[in-house]
N, CA and C atoms as an extended XYZ file, in Angstrom:
300
Properties=species:S:1:pos:R:3:atomname:S:1:resname:S:1:resid:I:1 pbc="F F F"
N        90.298       -6.273      -75.434 N   UNK     1
C        89.030       -6.157      -76.120 CA  UNK     1
C        89.194       -6.586      -77.580 C   UNK     1
N        88.303       -7.401      -78.031 N   UNK     2
C        88.339       -7.882      -79.404 CA  UNK     2
C        87.411       -7.035      -80.255 C   UNK     2
N        87.958       -6.510      -81.336 N   UNK     3
C        87.161       -5.708      -82.257 CA  UNK     3
C        86.587       -6.594      -83.358 C   UNK     3
N        85.389       -6.270      -83.833 N   UNK     4
C        84.822       -7.042      -84.945 CA  UNK     4
C        85.577       -6.761      -86.245 C   UNK     4
N        85.622       -7.761      -87.094 N   UNK     5
C        86.264       -7.624      -88.399 CA  UNK     5
C        85.211       -7.419      -89.473 C   UNK     5
N        85.541       -6.573      -90.421 N   UNK     6
C        84.698       -6.365      -91.601 CA  UNK     6
C        85.584       -6.556      -92.824 C   UNK     6
N        85.172       -7.405      -93.723 N   UNK     7
C        85.935       -7.648      -94.941 CA  UNK     7
C        85.344       -6.853      -96.086 C   UNK     7
N        86.199       -6.204      -96.851 N   UNK     8
C        85.726       -5.512      -98.038 CA  UNK     8
C        85.342       -6.552      -99.092 C   UNK     8
N        84.587       -6.121     -100.076 N   UNK     9
C        84.203       -7.025     -101.169 CA  UNK     9
C        85.453       -7.557     -101.881 C   UNK     9
N        86.452       -6.699     -102.026 N   UNK    10
C        87.696       -7.128     -102.680 CA  UNK    10
C        88.397       -8.209     -101.877 C   UNK    10
N        88.427       -8.064     -100.550 N   UNK    11
C        89.059       -9.073      -99.701 CA  UNK    11
C        88.321      -10.398      -99.788 C   UNK    11
N        87.005      -10.339      -99.826 N   UNK    12
C        86.208      -11.565      -99.973 CA  UNK    12
C        86.518      -12.233     -101.308 C   UNK    12
N        86.626      -11.445     -102.364 N   UNK    13
C        86.987      -11.990     -103.683 CA  UNK    13
C        88.379      -12.606     -103.651 C   UNK    13
N        89.315      -11.930     -102.970 N   UNK    14
C        90.665      -12.483     -102.836 CA  UNK    14
C        90.605      -13.879     -102.223 C   UNK    14
N        89.922      -13.980     -101.097 N   UNK    15
C        89.861      -15.237     -100.347 CA  UNK    15
C        89.176      -16.321     -101.171 C   UNK    15
N        88.083      -15.981     -101.822 N   UNK    16
C        87.360      -16.955     -102.641 CA  UNK    16
C        88.257      -17.524     -103.735 C   UNK    16
N        88.980      -16.642     -104.403 N   UNK    17
C        89.882      -17.088     -105.469 CA  UNK    17
C        91.024      -17.944     -104.954 C   UNK    17
N        91.568      -17.566     -103.814 N   UNK    18
C        92.680      -18.328     -103.234 CA  UNK    18
C        92.214      -19.723     -102.830 C   UNK    18
N        91.083      -19.807     -102.158 N   UNK    19
C        90.560      -21.101     -101.715 CA  UNK    19
C        90.273      -21.991     -102.918 C   UNK    19
N        89.675      -21.432     -103.943 N   UNK    20
C        89.385      -22.202     -105.154 CA  UNK    20
C        90.673      -22.745     -105.767 C   UNK    20
N        91.697      -21.894     -105.860 N   UNK    21
C        92.964      -22.315     -106.447 CA  UNK    21
C        93.593      -23.441     -105.631 C   UNK    21
N        93.627      -23.288     -104.310 N   UNK    22
C        94.224      -24.328     -103.468 CA  UNK    22
C        93.433      -25.637     -103.547 C   UNK    22
N        92.122      -25.561     -103.613 N   UNK    23
C        91.318      -26.782     -103.736 CA  UNK    23
C        91.571      -27.489     -105.064 C   UNK    23
N        91.890      -26.728     -106.099 N   UNK    24
C        92.226      -27.336     -107.396 CA  UNK    24
C        93.592      -28.018     -107.344 C   UNK    24
N        94.467      -27.548     -106.468 N   UNK    25
C        95.805      -28.126     -106.368 CA  UNK    25
C        95.791      -29.420     -105.561 C   UNK    25
N        94.997      -29.412     -104.491 N   UNK    26
C        94.951      -30.578     -103.607 CA  UNK    26
C        93.643      -30.559     -102.823 C   UNK    26
N        93.022      -31.693     -102.721 N   UNK    27
C        91.766      -31.800     -101.988 CA  UNK    27
C        91.941      -31.309     -100.548 C   UNK    27
N        91.028      -30.456     -100.114 N   UNK    28
C        90.966      -29.920      -98.743 CA  UNK    28
C        92.020      -28.855      -98.428 C   UNK    28
N        92.914      -28.544      -99.356 N   UNK    29
C        93.946      -27.547      -99.068 CA  UNK    29
C        93.341      -26.155      -98.890 C   UNK    29
N        92.244      -25.890      -99.565 N   UNK    30
C        91.551      -24.615      -99.372 CA  UNK    30
C        91.060      -24.458      -97.948 C   UNK    30
N        90.582      -25.547      -97.355 N   UNK    31
C        90.142      -25.498      -95.958 CA  UNK    31
C        91.301      -25.254      -95.007 C   UNK    31
N        92.455      -25.821      -95.306 N   UNK    32
C        93.644      -25.583      -94.484 CA  UNK    32
C        94.022      -24.109      -94.563 C   UNK    32
N        93.956      -23.530      -95.765 N   UNK    33
C        94.223      -22.103      -95.925 CA  UNK    33
C        93.259      -21.282      -95.074 C   UNK    33
N        91.982      -21.612      -95.109 N   UNK    34
C        90.972      -20.882      -94.337 CA  UNK    34
C        91.257      -20.989      -92.841 C   UNK    34
N        91.703      -22.138      -92.373 N   UNK    35
C        92.051      -22.292      -90.957 CA  UNK    35
C        93.178      -21.341      -90.568 C   UNK    35
N        94.202      -21.242      -91.402 N   UNK    36
C        95.315      -20.322      -91.124 CA  UNK    36
C        94.859      -18.872      -91.204 C   UNK    36
N        93.984      -18.589      -92.127 N   UNK    37
C        93.441      -17.240      -92.251 CA  UNK    37
C        92.632      -16.886      -91.003 C   UNK    37
N        91.849      -17.831      -90.513 N   UNK    38
C        91.057      -17.613      -89.304 CA  UNK    38
C        91.969      -17.319      -88.101 C   UNK    38
N        93.076      -18.035      -87.984 N   UNK    39
C        94.029      -17.772      -86.902 CA  UNK    39
C        94.581      -16.352      -86.996 C   UNK    39
N        94.893      -15.930      -88.215 N   UNK    40
C        95.390      -14.563      -88.409 CA  UNK    40
C        94.316      -13.549      -88.045 C   UNK    40
N        93.078      -13.789      -88.463 N   UNK    41
C        91.977      -12.874      -88.137 CA  UNK    41
C        91.771      -12.770      -86.627 C   UNK    41
N        91.883      -13.879      -85.928 N   UNK    42
C        91.728      -13.874      -84.473 CA  UNK    42
C        92.814      -13.020      -83.821 C   UNK    42
N        94.045      -13.164      -84.289 N   UNK    43
C        95.143      -12.352      -83.753 CA  UNK    43
C        94.953      -10.877      -84.055 C   UNK    43
N        94.528      -10.579      -85.257 N   UNK    44
C        94.295       -9.186      -85.656 CA  UNK    44
C        93.202       -8.572      -84.784 C   UNK    44
N        92.116       -9.298      -84.586 N   UNK    45
C        90.985       -8.773      -83.820 CA  UNK    45
C        91.348       -8.522      -82.358 C   UNK    45
N        92.221       -9.348      -81.811 N   UNK    46
C        92.534       -9.212      -80.393 CA  UNK    46
C        93.615       -8.174      -80.111 C   UNK    46
N        94.505       -7.918      -81.062 N   UNK    47
C        95.582       -6.955      -80.813 CA  UNK    47
C        96.089       -6.349      -82.126 C   UNK    47
N        95.290       -5.545      -82.792 N   UNK    48
C        95.667       -5.029      -84.114 CA  UNK    48
C        96.926       -4.163      -84.124 C   UNK    48
N        97.174       -3.445      -83.059 N   UNK    49
C        98.341       -2.545      -83.045 CA  UNK    49
C        99.661       -3.292      -82.900 C   UNK    49
N        99.611       -4.594      -82.661 N   UNK    50
C       100.832       -5.384      -82.535 CA  UNK    50
C       101.478       -5.679      -83.889 C   UNK    50
N       100.773       -5.399      -84.959 N   UNK    51
C       101.264       -5.759      -86.285 CA  UNK    51
C       101.982       -4.594      -86.959 C   UNK    51
N       102.919       -4.952      -87.808 N   UNK    52
C       103.753       -3.982      -88.505 CA  UNK    52
C       102.936       -3.125      -89.465 C   UNK    52
N       103.309       -1.862      -89.540 N   UNK    53
C       102.673       -0.966      -90.512 CA  UNK    53
C       103.146       -1.336      -91.918 C   UNK    53
N       102.184       -1.285      -92.825 N   UNK    54
C       102.470       -1.565      -94.231 CA  UNK    54
C       102.526       -0.263      -95.030 C   UNK    54
N       101.536        0.586      -94.797 N   UNK    55
C       101.456        1.874      -95.485 CA  UNK    55
C       100.541        2.778      -94.666 C   UNK    55
N       101.067        3.878      -94.203 N   UNK    56
C       100.328        4.826      -93.366 CA  UNK    56
C        99.617        4.115      -92.225 C   UNK    56
N        98.288        4.107      -92.225 N   UNK    57
C        97.565        3.473      -91.125 CA  UNK    57
C        97.100        2.049      -91.454 C   UNK    57
N        97.678        1.456      -92.468 N   UNK    58
C        97.369        0.078      -92.845 CA  UNK    58
C        98.462       -0.829      -92.277 C   UNK    58
N        98.026       -1.897      -91.647 N   UNK    59
C        98.959       -2.860      -91.060 CA  UNK    59
C        98.884       -4.179      -91.813 C   UNK    59
N        99.853       -5.050      -91.525 N   UNK    60
C        99.903       -6.327      -92.241 CA  UNK    60
C       100.276       -7.460      -91.306 C   UNK    60
N        99.907       -8.652      -91.728 N   UNK    61
C       100.407       -9.877      -91.135 CA  UNK    61
C       100.610      -10.886      -92.261 C   UNK    61
N       101.542      -11.783      -92.052 N   UNK    62
C       101.822      -12.842      -93.021 CA  UNK    62
C       101.260      -14.136      -92.466 C   UNK    62
N       100.558      -14.875      -93.305 N   UNK    63
C       100.014      -16.160      -92.866 CA  UNK    63
C       101.136      -17.164      -92.655 C   UNK    63
N       100.925      -18.037      -91.699 N   UNK    64
C       101.879      -19.122      -91.485 CA  UNK    64
C       101.589      -20.220      -92.495 C   UNK    64
N       102.625      -20.746      -93.086 N   UNK    65
C       102.570      -21.857      -94.050 CA  UNK    65
C       101.998      -21.492      -95.413 C   UNK    65
N       101.556      -20.269      -95.596 N   UNK    66
C       101.048      -19.829      -96.890 CA  UNK    66
C       101.657      -18.460      -97.196 C   UNK    66
N       102.076      -18.229      -98.439 N   UNK    67
C       102.748      -16.955      -98.783 CA  UNK    67
C       101.760      -15.823      -99.077 C   UNK    67
N       100.955      -15.481      -98.085 N   UNK    68
C        99.942      -14.444      -98.261 CA  UNK    68
C       100.005      -13.418      -97.141 C   UNK    68
N        99.766      -12.175      -97.526 N   UNK    69
C        99.656      -11.074      -96.576 CA  UNK    69
C        98.191      -10.737      -96.373 C   UNK    69
N        97.866      -10.315      -95.167 N   UNK    70
C        96.545       -9.767      -94.858 CA  UNK    70
C        96.771       -8.306      -94.505 C   UNK    70
N        96.121       -7.415      -95.243 N   UNK    71
C        96.229       -5.979      -94.980 CA  UNK    71
C        94.944       -5.490      -94.346 C   UNK    71
N        95.092       -4.721      -93.270 N   UNK    72
C        93.915       -4.267      -92.534 CA  UNK    72
C        94.141       -2.879      -91.960 C   UNK    72
N        93.039       -2.243      -91.615 N   UNK    73
C        93.052       -0.908      -91.030 CA  UNK    73
C        92.160       -0.937      -89.784 C   UNK    73
N        92.700       -0.421      -88.692 N   UNK    74
C        91.928       -0.352      -87.449 CA  UNK    74
C        91.167        0.969      -87.400 C   UNK    74
N        89.883        0.864      -87.129 N   UNK    75
C        89.054        2.037      -86.906 CA  UNK    75
C        88.570        2.000      -85.461 C   UNK    75
N        87.787        2.975      -85.046 N   UNK    76
C        87.362        3.039      -83.643 CA  UNK    76
C        86.592        1.807      -83.189 C   UNK    76
N        85.640        1.378      -83.982 N   UNK    77
C        84.730        0.312      -83.561 CA  UNK    77
C        84.929       -1.013      -84.294 C   UNK    77
N        85.852       -1.049      -85.270 N   UNK    78
C        86.014       -2.271      -86.059 CA  UNK    78
C        87.368       -2.267      -86.752 C   UNK    78
N        87.666       -3.396      -87.335 N   UNK    79
C        88.867       -3.557      -88.148 CA  UNK    79
C        88.409       -3.940      -89.543 C   UNK    79
N        88.937       -3.252      -90.530 N   UNK    80
C        88.560       -3.526      -91.919 CA  UNK    80
C        89.694       -4.295      -92.598 C   UNK    80
N        89.369       -5.461      -93.111 N   UNK    81
C        90.318       -6.263      -93.887 CA  UNK    81
C        90.189       -5.799      -95.336 C   UNK    81
N        91.286       -5.261      -95.871 N   UNK    82
C        91.258       -4.716      -97.231 CA  UNK    82
C        91.723       -5.697      -98.296 C   UNK    82
N        92.656       -6.574      -97.933 N   UNK    83
C        93.221       -7.445      -98.964 CA  UNK    83
C        93.867       -8.672      -98.343 C   UNK    83
N        93.824       -9.754      -99.101 N   UNK    84
C        94.592      -10.957      -98.810 CA  UNK    84
C        95.280      -11.276     -100.129 C   UNK    84
N        96.599      -11.118     -100.164 N   UNK    85
C        97.265      -11.288     -101.454 CA  UNK    85
C        98.612      -11.971     -101.325 C   UNK    85
N        99.013      -12.615     -102.420 N   UNK    86
C       100.262      -13.371     -102.496 CA  UNK    86
C       101.437      -12.422     -102.326 C   UNK    86
N       102.446      -12.874     -101.622 N   UNK    87
C       103.609      -12.028     -101.350 CA  UNK    87
C       104.400      -11.689     -102.612 C   UNK    87
N       104.201      -12.402     -103.683 N   UNK    88
C       104.885      -12.084     -104.941 CA  UNK    88
C       104.092      -11.111     -105.818 C   UNK    88
N       102.901      -10.806     -105.393 N   UNK    89
C       102.068       -9.870     -106.160 CA  UNK    89
C       102.588       -8.448     -105.980 C   UNK    89
N       102.395       -7.632     -106.974 N   UNK    90
C       102.882       -6.266     -106.944 CA  UNK    90
C       102.203       -5.450     -105.848 C   UNK    90
N       102.975       -4.875     -104.932 N   UNK    91
C       102.379       -4.054     -103.871 CA  UNK    91
C       101.651       -2.822     -104.402 C   UNK    91
N       102.056       -2.304     -105.547 N   UNK    92
C       101.399       -1.121     -106.108 CA  UNK    92
C        99.927       -1.380     -106.409 C   UNK    92
N        99.633       -2.578     -106.899 N   UNK    93
C        98.249       -2.939     -107.200 CA  UNK    93
C        97.397       -2.885     -105.939 C   UNK    93
N        97.924       -3.402     -104.867 N   UNK    94
C        97.175       -3.433     -103.607 CA  UNK    94
C        97.075       -2.043     -103.004 C   UNK    94
N        98.116       -1.255     -103.092 N   UNK    95
C        98.073        0.101     -102.543 CA  UNK    95
C        97.017        0.950     -103.251 C   UNK    95
N        96.840        0.746     -104.539 N   UNK    96
C        95.783        1.476     -105.268 CA  UNK    96
C        94.419        1.126     -104.687 C   UNK    96
N        94.223       -0.124     -104.345 N   UNK    97
C        92.946       -0.543     -103.777 CA  UNK    97
C        92.728        0.106     -102.409 C   UNK    97
N        93.735        0.153     -101.597 N   UNK    98
C        93.619        0.695     -100.246 CA  UNK    98
C        93.377        2.201     -100.267 C   UNK    98
N        93.959        2.884     -101.229 N   UNK    99
C        93.842        4.339     -101.301 CA  UNK    99
C        92.468        4.806     -101.763 C   UNK    99
N        91.638        3.897     -102.261 N   UNK   100
C        90.295        4.278     -102.733 CA  UNK   100
C        89.486        4.909     -101.634 C   UNK   100
């Protein structure tokens, strides 16, 4: 069973900023990032418990070909995407967001 995904406002801001940055680096690279993100979202939606725990009930996946983590939490009827962030970014910053 595939669960619907819901992105927090912060996650949407993360993605928007990342796509903008990649498009500034190379034409169409932002779209390539979105394609990889979509593949990760599809995997998360179809089998969320297959992914490694990041913190308590928050799980993570790493994008292929891009150094970004997707952090999400499974609830009864949906999956909430909390963050998409660079692997070199401080985990404490992201954990503060998740704990809200």
